[in-house]
C-alpha positions in Angstrom: 0.2 0.0 -0.2 1.1 3.6 -0.5 0.5 6.8 1.1 0.5 10.2 0.0 2.8 10.4 -3.5 5.6 12.8 -3.0 7.2 12.7 -6.4 7.4 11.2 -9.7 10.1 10.9 -12.2 11.0 9.1 -15.2 14.7 7.7 -16.5 16.1 7.3 -20.1 14.5 4.2 -20.4 11.1 5.5 -19.3 11.2 3.6 -16.2 8.7 5.6 -13.8 10.0 6.1 -10.2 7.4 7.1 -7.4 8.5 8.2 -4.0 5.7 7.7 -1.4 5.4 8.9 2.2 5.2 5.2 4.2 5.5 6.5 8.0 4.9 10.2 8.0 1.9 10.2 10.2 0.9 13.2 11.9 3.4 15.4 10.2 4.5 19.1 10.8 1.4 20.5 9.9 -0.7 17.6 11.7 -2.7 15.6 8.9 -1.9 12.0 8.1 0.9 11.8 5.5 1.9 8.2 5.5 -0.6 5.0 6.0 -3.2 5.0 8.9 -3.3 2.3 11.7 -6.5 0.8 9.7 -4.4 0.7 6.3 -1.4 -1.1 8.2 -3.7 -3.6 9.9 -5.1 -4.3 6.3 -2.3 -4.5 4.5 1.7 -3.9 4.2 3.5 -0.4 3.4 5.2 -0.6 0.0 8.8 0.9 0.1 9.5 4.2 -0.3 10.8 4.0 -3.5 9.0 2.1 -6.3 10.3 1.7 -9.8 7.8 0.7 -12.5 8.7 -0.3 -16.5 6.8 1.6 -19.1 4.3 -1.1 -19.2 3.6 -0.5 -15.4 5.0 -3.6 -13.9 7.1 -3.0 -10.5 10.8 -3.7 -11.3 12.4 -2.5 -8.1 11.4 -1.2 -4.9 13.7 0.2 -2.3 14.7 2.9 0.6 14.8 2.9 4.5 12.1 5.6 5.6 14.1 6.6 8.8 17.6 7.0 6.3 15.8 8.9 3.4 14.8 12.7 3.6 11.5 13.1 5.8 8.5 13.5 4.2 9.5 12.7 0.6 8.5 15.7 -1.7 10.4 14.9 -4.9 12.5 12.7 -6.9 15.0 13.8 -10.1 17.1 11.5 -12.3 20.3 12.8 -13.6 22.3 12.2 -16.8 24.1 9.5 -14.9 21.2 7.6 -14.0 21.3 8.6 -10.4 18.3 9.2 -8.4 18.1 12.4 -6.1 15.7 12.4 -3.3 14.3 15.4 -1.0 11.9 16.2 1.7 9.7 18.9 2.9 10.1 18.3 6.5 13.9 18.0 6.4 17.1 19.9 5.3 19.2 17.2 3.1 19.0 16.0 -0.6 20.2 12.6 -1.3 21.8 11.2 -4.4 21.3 7.4 -4.8 22.6 4.9 -7.3 19.6 4.0 -9.8 18.7 0.6 -7.8 19.0 2.4 -4.5 21.9 0.2 -3.1 24.2 2.9 -2.3 23.9 6.5 -1.2 26.4 8.5 -3.3 26.2 11.9 -2.0 24.2 13.8 0.9 24.1 17.4 1.0 23.2 18.8 4.6 22.7 17.0 7.9 19.3 15.0 8.3 17.1 16.7 10.7 18.6 20.3 10.8 17.7 23.1 9.0 18.9 26.4 7.5 17.5 28.4 10.3 18.6 30.8 13.0 18.6 28.1 15.7 18.8 25.0 13.2 15.2 23.7 13.8 12.1 24.0 11.9 10.8 26.6 14.2 13.9 28.9 13.6 13.8 32.2 11.5 14.8 31.3 7.9 18.3 32.0 6.7 18.4 31.5 3.2 21.9 31.6 3.4 23.7 28.2 3.7 25.3 26.5 1.0 25.3 23.3 2.7 22.1 23.0 4.6 18.5 23.5 3.4 15.0 24.4 5.1 12.2 22.1 3.5 13.1 21.1 0.1 10.2 21.0 -2.5 12.2 19.9 -5.6 15.3 19.3 -7.7 15.9 20.0 -11.4 18.9 19.6 -13.8 20.2 21.7 -16.6 19.8 19.6 -19.6 23.2 20.9 -21.1 25.9 21.3 -18.1 24.0 18.8 -15.5 24.0 21.4 -12.8 21.3 20.7 -10.1 18.5 23.6 -9.1 17.2 23.1 -5.6 13.9 24.5 -5.0 14.6 25.2 -1.3 11.3 26.2 0.6 8.2 24.5 1.3 5.6 26.2 3.4 3.5 24.2 5.5 2.1 23.8 9.1 4.4 24.6 11.8 7.6 26.6 11.7 9.2 28.5 8.6 10.7 27.7 5.6 13.4 29.3 3.0 12.3 30.5 -0.4 15.5 30.4 -2.9 16.6 28.4 -5.5 20.1 27.0 -5.0 22.5 25.9 -7.8 25.4 23.0 -7.5 27.3 21.8 -10.2 27.2 17.8 -11.1 29.8 17.0 -8.0 27.5 18.6 -5.5 29.6 21.9 -5.2 27.7 25.3 -4.5 27.7 27.6 -7.2 24.9 30.6 -6.5 21.4 31.4 -5.1 18.7 33.6 -5.5 15.2 34.2 -3.6 11.8 34.3 -5.0 11.0 37.6 -6.5 8.8 40.0 -4.5 8.1 43.3 -6.2 7.9 46.4 -3.8 4.2 46.9 -4.3 3.4 43.4 -3.3 5.8 42.8 -0.7 2.9 43.9 2.3 0.3 41.6 0.9 2.2 38.9 -1.0 1.4 35.5 0.5 4.0 33.3 2.1 6.6 32.8 -0.6 7.1 28.8 -1.2 8.9 27.6 -4.3 7.1 24.3 -4.7 8.8 23.5 -8.1 11.7 24.0 -10.5 12.4 22.9 -14.1 15.3 24.2 -16.5 14.2 24.3 -20.3 16.5 23.9 -23.4 16.9 27.3 -24.0 18.2 28.0 -20.4 15.3 29.2 -19.0 14.4 28.6 -15.3 10.7 28.0 -14.2 9.9 28.2 -10.5 6.4 27.8 -9.0 5.5 30.8 -6.6 2.7 28.5 -5.2 0.7 30.4 -3.0 0.9 33.4 -5.5 -0.7 31.3 -8.2 1.9 31.8 -10.8 5.0 30.8 -12.4 8.3 32.9 -12.0 10.8 33.0 -14.6 14.6 33.4 -14.5 17.8 32.8 -16.4 19.9 30.3 -15.1 22.2 33.0 -13.1 18.8 34.0 -11.2 17.9 37.4 -13.1 14.4 37.7 -12.6 12.5 37.9 -16.1 8.7 37.9 -15.5 5.8 36.8 -13.6 3.2 34.4 -15.5 0.2 33.9 -13.5 -2.6 31.4 -13.7 -6.2 31.9 -13.1 -8.7 29.4 -11.4 -12.3 29.3 -10.0 -13.1 28.7 -6.3 -16.5 26.7 -6.8 -17.3 26.6 -3.0 -16.1 29.9 -1.3 -14.1 29.8 1.7 -13.6 31.6 5.0 -10.3 33.5 5.5 -9.0 35.9 7.6 -6.3 37.3 5.4 -6.4 39.8 2.7 -5.1 39.9 -0.7 -3.1 37.6 -2.0 -2.7 36.0 1.8 -6.2 35.1 1.3 -5.2 32.8 -1.4 -2.7 31.1 0.8 -5.5 29.2 2.2 -5.9 27.5 -1.3 -3.0 25.3 -2.8 -2.2 27.2 -5.5 -2.9 27.1 -9.4 0.8 26.4 -10.4 2.3 24.1 -8.1 4.0 22.0 -10.6 5.1 22.2 -14.3 6.5 20.1 -17.3 7.1 20.7 -21.0 6.6 19.0 -24.0 9.1 17.0 -25.8 9.6 18.6 -28.9 13.0 20.6 -29.0 11.5 24.0 -28.3 9.4 22.7 -25.4 6.4 24.8 -26.9 3.8 23.7 -24.5 3.8 23.6 -20.7 1.6 21.5 -18.4 0.9 23.2 -15.1 -1.2 21.6 -12.3 -3.8 23.8 -10.9 -4.6 22.2 -7.5 -7.5 24.8 -6.8 -9.4 23.2 -9.9 -7.9 19.7 -9.8 -7.0 20.0 -13.5 -3.8 20.2 -15.8 -3.8 23.3 -17.7 -2.2 22.8 -21.3 -0.1 26.4 -21.7 1.4 27.8 -24.6 5.0 28.6 -23.3 5.8 31.8 -25.0 2.7 33.7 -24.0 1.7 31.9 -21.0 -1.9 31.4 -22.8 -4.0 28.2 -21.2 -5.1 26.4 -24.6 -7.1 23.7 -22.7 -7.1 21.7 -19.6 -8.0 17.9 -18.4 -8.9 16.5 -15.1 -11.7 17.5 -12.5 -12.0 16.7 -8.8 -12.9 13.3 -8.0 -11.4 9.6 -7.4 -12.5 8.0 -10.8 -10.2 7.7 -13.6 -9.1 10.7 -15.1 -10.1 12.7 -11.7 -7.8 14.2 -9.3 -7.6 14.6 -5.4 -4.8 16.9 -4.8 -2.7 16.5 -8.0 0.5 17.3 -6.4 3.5 16.2 -9.2 4.1 15.3 -12.6 6.6 13.9 -15.0 6.7 13.5 -18.7 8.4 10.5 -20.5 10.2 10.5 -24.0 6.9 9.9 -25.9 5.3 12.6 -24.2 3.2 10.7 -21.8 2.1 12.6 -18.6 2.4 11.0 -15.1 0.5 12.8 -12.6 0.9 12.0 -8.9 -1.6 12.5 -6.5 -1.0 13.5 -2.6 -3.3 13.6 0.8 -6.8 11.9 -0.3 -5.4 10.7 -3.6 -2.3 8.6 -3.0 -1.9 7.5 -6.6 -0.4 8.0 -10.0 -2.1 8.1 -13.0 -0.7 8.3 -16.8 -2.0 10.0 -19.5 -1.1 9.3 -23.3 -0.4 12.0 -25.7 -2.7 11.9 -28.7 -3.0 13.2 -32.0 -5.3 16.6 -32.3 -5.9 15.4 -35.9 
């Protein structure tokens, strides 16, 4: 049995890896993230990392939840086929061999955070080159293999960083930058949380500014280019005490994960709109939403907390669901003709 799906990634052979939360019961924000007592009574927890072939057959599984990053939140596979893991209730990233048998590198000390006192309740520092504060996701530059870490998942008790940290292929620190806030929105902007990061073939860095319902676009040196907002519809109004954009932090974001089409120019983006439980298909150049698929629900093609995505070499899209979904669905690219 699987708990919440923290991340999905695809290797060069189109094998799909999913990372799931086995034992995070009652995490820092109070909800059950792993398996409940009833679920454990009725079945056995699957290992944290599962590898499937292109036909959906399990070909490998591995991981000790006590050693992996706490509250697994993302996975990424580099050009050597090594598997990288992060966790949104921890201060580390880890690199494993493809089969998971060997831990090759760990950046950071487990259970320690880049905060004023090293704990989750400390003031975020956004400064350490060797420690993080609730990592959301990892991405790689497709040209030189540099690693980009989205350091800062806002949730529950405590704080979080809100920066992108860049390392070379050997894990040596190169540079960092924070999420962008204009002078006009500083007072009302929602708590910054970089929920995703991706680097495109043309050297553009896309970051999910989750609670501001937008992507932020940078070059690889961290120079801010523009915001790309995404609209949404709240079908059932909610109560909130905040004002302006702070109110929207009660929602989960209309741009919480992004992937790109597999043509050389990566003409299209796929953006998870968690508020409306759908995947928006977007023209990358203009940011215009061209269409969408999905709706709230537990049936095939519906989502309950769509949370993470991956795209294989054929353009098939894998969507991982967290919280009440706890599954991965595959969507096949079809011709529009």
